Structure formats: structure tokens, C-alpha cells
C-alpha positions in Angstrom: 98.3 -25.1 56.2 94.9 -23.6 55.6 94.7 -21.2 52.1 94.6 -17.9 52.5 91.7 -16.4 51.5 90.4 -13.1 50.4 86.7 -11.9 50.8 85.0 -8.9 50.4 85.1 -6.0 48.4 86.0 -3.9 50.9 89.6 -6.3 51.2 89.9 -6.3 47.4 89.7 -2.1 46.0 88.9 -1.6 42.7 91.5 1.8 43.3 94.4 0.4 41.6 92.9 -0.2 38.2 91.2 3.1 38.8 92.6 5.2 35.4 94.3 2.1 34.1 93.7 0.7 30.8 93.0 -3.3 30.8 92.9 -5.1 27.9 91.2 -8.4 27.2 93.1 -10.1 24.7 90.8 -13.1 23.2 86.6 -12.6 23.2 85.2 -16.0 23.8 82.9 -16.4 26.5 85.6 -16.7 30.0 87.0 -13.6 28.1 83.3 -12.2 27.3 82.1 -12.5 30.6 85.1 -10.3 32.1 85.3 -8.0 29.7 81.7 -6.4 30.3 82.2 -7.2 34.4 85.2 -4.9 34.2 83.6 -2.6 32.5 80.2 -2.9 34.6 82.7 -2.2 37.8 83.7 1.0 36.3 87.3 0.4 34.7 88.3 1.2 31.5 88.1 -2.4 29.2 89.4 -2.6 25.1 89.1 -5.5 23.5 91.9 -7.5 21.5 91.4 -9.7 19.0 91.4 -10.9 15.2 89.3 -8.6 12.9 87.8 -11.5 10.8 86.9 -13.4 13.9 83.4 -14.4 15.5 84.5 -12.4 18.8 84.8 -9.4 17.2 82.2 -9.3 15.9 80.4 -10.3 18.9 82.7 -7.3 20.8 81.1 -5.3 18.7 77.7 -6.0 19.7 78.4 -5.6 23.4 79.6 -1.9 22.9 83.5 -2.5 22.6 85.8 -1.2 19.6 87.7 -4.2 19.0 91.7 -3.7 18.0 94.6 -5.9 16.8 96.0 -7.6 19.5 99.5 -5.6 19.2 97.5 -2.5 19.6 95.7 -3.5 22.5 98.6 -5.0 23.9 100.9 -1.5 23.0 97.8 0.0 25.0 97.0 -2.6 28.4 98.0 -1.6 31.6 96.9 -4.7 32.3 96.8 -7.3 29.2 94.9 -10.1 29.9 95.3 -13.2 27.8 91.7 -14.3 27.0 93.3 -17.4 24.2 93.8 -20.8 24.1 96.4 -22.3 26.5 98.3 -24.2 23.5 98.3 -20.7 21.1 99.6 -18.3 23.8 103.4 -19.3 23.8 103.1 -18.3 19.9 100.6 -15.5 19.9 102.6 -13.6 23.1 105.8 -14.2 21.3 104.7 -12.7 17.5 101.9 -10.4 18.6 102.1 -9.6 22.5 105.4 -9.5 24.1 106.6 -6.9 21.3 104.4 -4.3 22.3 104.1 -4.3 26.1 105.1 -1.2 28.3 107.9 -1.7 30.2 106.3 -1.8 34.2 102.5 -2.8 33.0 101.0 -6.6 34.0 100.5 -9.4 32.0 97.0 -11.7 33.4 96.8 -15.3 32.8 93.4 -17.3 33.4 95.0 -20.4 34.1 98.8 -21.7 35.5 99.2 -23.4 31.7 101.2 -21.3 29.8 103.7 -20.2 32.7 104.0 -23.6 34.6 104.7 -25.5 31.1 107.2 -22.7 29.7 105.0 -21.5 26.7 105.3 -17.9 28.1 108.6 -16.5 29.5 107.6 -12.8 30.5 110.8 -10.2 30.6 111.3 -9.3 34.1 109.8 -5.7 34.1 106.2 -7.0 34.3 104.0 -8.2 36.7 102.5 -11.6 36.1 99.5 -12.1 37.7 96.9 -14.7 37.9 92.7 -14.6 38.2 91.0 -18.3 37.4 87.6 -18.4 38.1 86.3 -21.4 39.2 83.2 -21.6 36.3 82.7 -21.0 33.5 82.3 -17.6 31.8 78.6 -17.5 31.9 77.9 -18.5 35.3 80.6 -15.6 36.1 79.2 -13.5 34.2 75.1 -14.5 35.4 76.3 -14.5 39.3 77.9 -10.6 38.5 74.7 -9.6 37.5 72.6 -11.3 40.5 75.0 -9.5 42.6 77.2 -12.4 43.6 80.6 -14.0 42.4 82.0 -17.5 42.2 85.8 -18.5 43.8 88.7 -18.1 41.8 92.3 -18.8 42.1 94.9 -16.0 42.5 98.5 -16.0 42.0 101.9 -13.4 41.4 104.4 -14.7 39.4 106.6 -12.4 39.6 105.8 -8.5 40.6 106.6 -6.0 38.5 109.2 -3.0 39.2 106.6 -1.0 41.3 105.3 -3.8 43.4 102.0 -3.4 42.4 101.4 -6.7 41.1 99.2 -7.8 44.1 97.1 -4.7 44.4 96.5 -5.1 40.6 95.7 -8.8 40.8 93.2 -8.2 43.8 91.3 -5.1 41.7 90.9 -7.7 38.8 89.5 -9.9 40.4 87.6 -7.6 42.7 86.1 -6.0 39.1 84.8 -9.6 37.9 82.9 -10.3 41.0 85.0 -13.2 42.3 85.9 -11.1 46.0 82.3 -11.7 46.4 82.7 -14.9 46.8 86.5 -15.9 47.8 89.9 -15.1 46.7 91.9 -18.2 46.7 95.7 -17.6 46.7 97.9 -20.0 45.2 100.9 -20.5 43.0 100.7 -21.1 38.8 102.0 -24.6 39.2 99.5 -25.4 41.7 96.7 -24.2 39.9 97.9 -25.9 36.1 98.7 -29.2 38.1 95.7 -29.4 40.1 93.4 -28.1 37.1 94.8 -30.8 34.1 94.2 -33.4 37.2 90.9 -32.4 37.9 89.8 -32.3 34.4 91.3 -35.4 33.2 90.4 -37.5 36.2 87.0 -36.6 37.1 85.4 -33.7 35.7 86.0 -34.3 32.0 88.2 -37.4 31.0 86.9 -40.0 33.8 83.3 -38.5 33.6 83.2 -39.1 29.7 84.5 -42.6 30.2 82.2 -44.3 32.7 79.1 -42.3 31.2 80.0 -44.0 27.5 81.3 -47.4 29.4 77.6 -47.1 31.5 75.8 -46.5 27.7 77.5 -48.8 26.5 76.7 -51.8 28.9 73.1 -51.0 28.9 72.8 -51.2 24.6 74.5 -54.6 24.3 72.1 -56.0 27.6 69.6 -54.9 25.1 68.0 -51.6 26.2 67.0 -48.5 24.3 69.7 -46.1 23.8 67.3 -43.3 24.9 66.7 -45.1 27.9 70.3 -45.7 28.3 71.1 -42.1 28.0 68.5 -41.1 30.6 69.6 -43.3 32.9 73.8 -42.7 32.3 74.2 -39.4 31.3 70.6 -37.5 31.5 70.4 -37.6 35.2 74.3 -36.5 36.1 73.6 -33.0 36.3 71.2 -33.3 38.7 73.5 -35.0 40.9 76.3 -32.9 40.2 74.0 -29.5 41.2 73.5 -31.4 44.8 76.9 -32.2 44.8 78.4 -28.5 44.0 75.8 -27.1 46.4 75.9 -28.7 49.3 79.1 -31.9 49.3 79.0 -35.6 48.6 77.6 -36.1 52.3 74.7 -34.5 51.9 73.9 -35.6 48.3 73.6 -38.4 49.8 70.8 -37.5 51.8 69.2 -35.9 49.5 68.2 -39.3 46.7 66.5 -42.9 47.6 67.9 -45.2 50.5 68.4 -47.5 47.1 70.7 -45.3 45.1 72.9 -44.8 48.3 73.0 -48.5 49.3 74.4 -49.0 46.1 76.4 -46.0 46.0 78.7 -47.1 48.9 78.5 -51.1 46.7 79.9 -49.2 43.8 82.2 -47.1 45.3 83.9 -49.9 46.6 84.6 -51.9 43.4 85.7 -49.1 41.9 88.1 -47.8 44.4 90.7 -50.4 43.6 94.3 -50.6 43.5 94.0 -50.2 39.8 92.1 -47.5 39.7 94.6 -45.5 41.9 97.5 -46.5 40.0 95.5 -44.9 36.8 95.0 -42.2 38.8 99.0 -41.8 40.3 99.7 -42.1 36.2 97.7 -39.0 35.3 99.6 -37.1 37.9 102.7 -38.3 37.2 101.9 -37.5 33.2 100.7 -33.7 34.2 103.9 -33.1 36.4 106.8 -34.6 34.5 105.2 -32.2 31.6 104.2 -35.4 29.6 101.0 -35.2 28.9 101.9 -31.1 28.2 104.3 -32.8 25.9 102.1 -35.2 24.4 99.4 -32.2 23.1 102.1 -29.6 21.8 103.4 -32.4 19.6 100.3 -32.9 18.2 99.5 -29.6 17.6 102.8 -29.3 15.9 101.4 -31.7 13.7 97.9 -30.1 12.9 96.2 -32.1 16.3 95.2 -35.2 14.6 94.6 -37.6 17.1 92.8 -34.5 18.7 90.5 -34.3 16.0 90.0 -38.0 15.5 89.1 -37.9 19.1 86.5 -35.4 18.2 84.9 -37.1 15.9 85.2 -40.0 17.4 83.3 -38.9 20.1 80.4 -37.1 17.5 79.4 -40.4 15.9 79.1 -42.4 19.0 75.6 -43.8 19.3 75.3 -41.9 22.8 75.1 -38.4 20.4 71.8 -39.7 18.9 70.3 -41.1 21.7 71.1 -38.0 23.9 69.8 -35.3 21.4 66.8 -37.1 21.0 66.1 -36.6 24.8 67.7 -33.1 25.2 64.9 -32.1 22.8 62.2 -32.6 25.2 63.8 -30.3 27.5 63.8 -27.3 25.0 61.2 -24.6 24.4 61.0 -24.1 20.7 62.8 -21.3 20.4 66.1 -22.2 22.6 69.0 -22.6 21.1 71.7 -24.5 22.4 74.7 -23.1 24.5 78.2 -21.7 23.4 81.3 -23.8 24.7 83.3 -21.7 27.1 86.4 -22.7 25.1 88.4 -19.7 25.2 88.9 -17.4 21.1 90.5 -15.2 19.8 
């Protein structure tokens, strides 16, 4: 059954949010992009954040007057949680839920907190998800260019006034996503496919392949910088081709040698062992094993998570990569910030 897609601002009017207060709770790159886009769309936006955070200082620089999360929640007709997944449950219970007005709407950028029971809203709230399929910097850049990026859209529960659908479409339109496409789905489908995709391909799988290929070349005696260029640096060029044109057209854009070798590698890599690992990743997402591991590690202070971060930072690929990346930067250019949500 094909997905329902709403496209065009005429099909997602801003009217349901006109005169309403939208509170963005958290001001990381995604929260910032959404706040700026919504404001530029003529909507009333306030920021809720910790007073001592970098996000608060950045919000002030952007012309907002940040408030505490409880105060911003109390004022909200639509409260959007732009906070890290693993902290939403705690912050929602202590600082958001007690202050929301009955009949207001609660917005999520992913389905994680609802799908895995971290946030349990009362029945007097509308609960909406608008999940842009791209980082905050891209969302903002394309909005300023008169364009947008697709988003996933879902209603977990309607408000007593039955206005969640209209409010959600207006939110998606206000950040520019109606210009590209609003894809209707569910909180569960977004959370499950998102976690699986991140682990199997986009972050976990890609990183594992890059590290294994880099180490193979270095162990064979090739310079680390050459190994980095061939196994990591050029990944962006191929990913950009896939993003713009799809897999088949990407193959047409590369050399016959590269394409011939790719088909041979696909046959080698795509075996029962790989498929079994993919199914295991999906099973862990569906039966909550992954979420339990992450939350248990969080409750212990993230010891395993931090050890893995440090391990990757100390990997020889980082020194080789910095050497190559420095060739691509202007002398006055600073490195980009991450798109991690923040308070």
C-alpha cells in the first residue's frame, strides 16, 4: 500500500497555528533550525532551555528571549521536544508535563519517546510527530532558498478539539517540509526504521566498513592518509550521487572499473551471515533490546557509550583524516557543529 504524501503549502496551511504560541524545548541544531524557520513563516515562537546552556546563549544571539523549560511549556499551544531521546522521559516528567495546558499539543521530532514508553502523555493532549529527514543545517539552508526537505508525519493521539492533524500539517509547513513532501506514517514505524537504518547502514554499518577497509590497507603497508582518502574521504562523493539520483544512476556516474568491482563486492558481502546480522539488528529494535541496553548504560552514567566514543577518537583514522580534511578547508573556516539535539 503506497504511503500518503501531502505536498504543497496550499495543502498544509499555516492558519491553525496563527496566533498560537509554539515552544521549542531545546536549542540544538534541529531545534534552532525549526525555531528560525517557524519564526520566518510568521508564527509566534518561544524557546525553553536551561539558562546556563550554550543553546540559550545562541538563542539570544538569534533574537529570542529564552525562558525556562517549565515556563515555556506553560505558555505553549504546541510544545516541541527538541531534546536528546534518552533524556526526554526525565525532563518531560519533571519540567514539562506538570505545566502543559489541557488541550495543547505535544510535538516530537522522532517517534522514539512514544514508541519506547519514555513519555506517556495524558489523553487531554494532542500528540504529533514531524521528523525532517535531514540535519538542522540542511533544513535551514533549504528553507532560506525557498525549498524544503521531506519529513515523516504521524499522530499518536488527537486533542479533545480534534485539531492535531491540522496543527501538525501547519507545523510541517512552517518549517518548509510541505514544499518537499509530508510523508504520513506512525510513531512506531518512524522509530523502528530510523533506529535500524542508523545502525545497519547510515552510521554503524558505514563506520564499520570504513574502519575495516582503512585498517586492511594500513596493515598491508599503505600510508594512512592514502587509506583515508580511498576508504573514507570519497564516501561523500558517492553518497551525494545516491542522494541526488539513486543507486542505479550513481553506478552510471562512476567508471566501468568501479562499477564492475562494485557488483563483484555486492555478491561477496551480501551473504547469509550479513542478512542474519541485519535481522538481529531489526529484532533488537522491535523487541526493545536495543533501547533497554542504551537506557541501562545511561542510568549507569554511559560508561560503555563513552568508552566507545574515546576508542573512536583515538583510532589512527582520525589523525589521517584531519590531515586530509585540512586540505579541504579555507584558513578561516571552522569545523561544523554536530546536529545532536541539546537543551
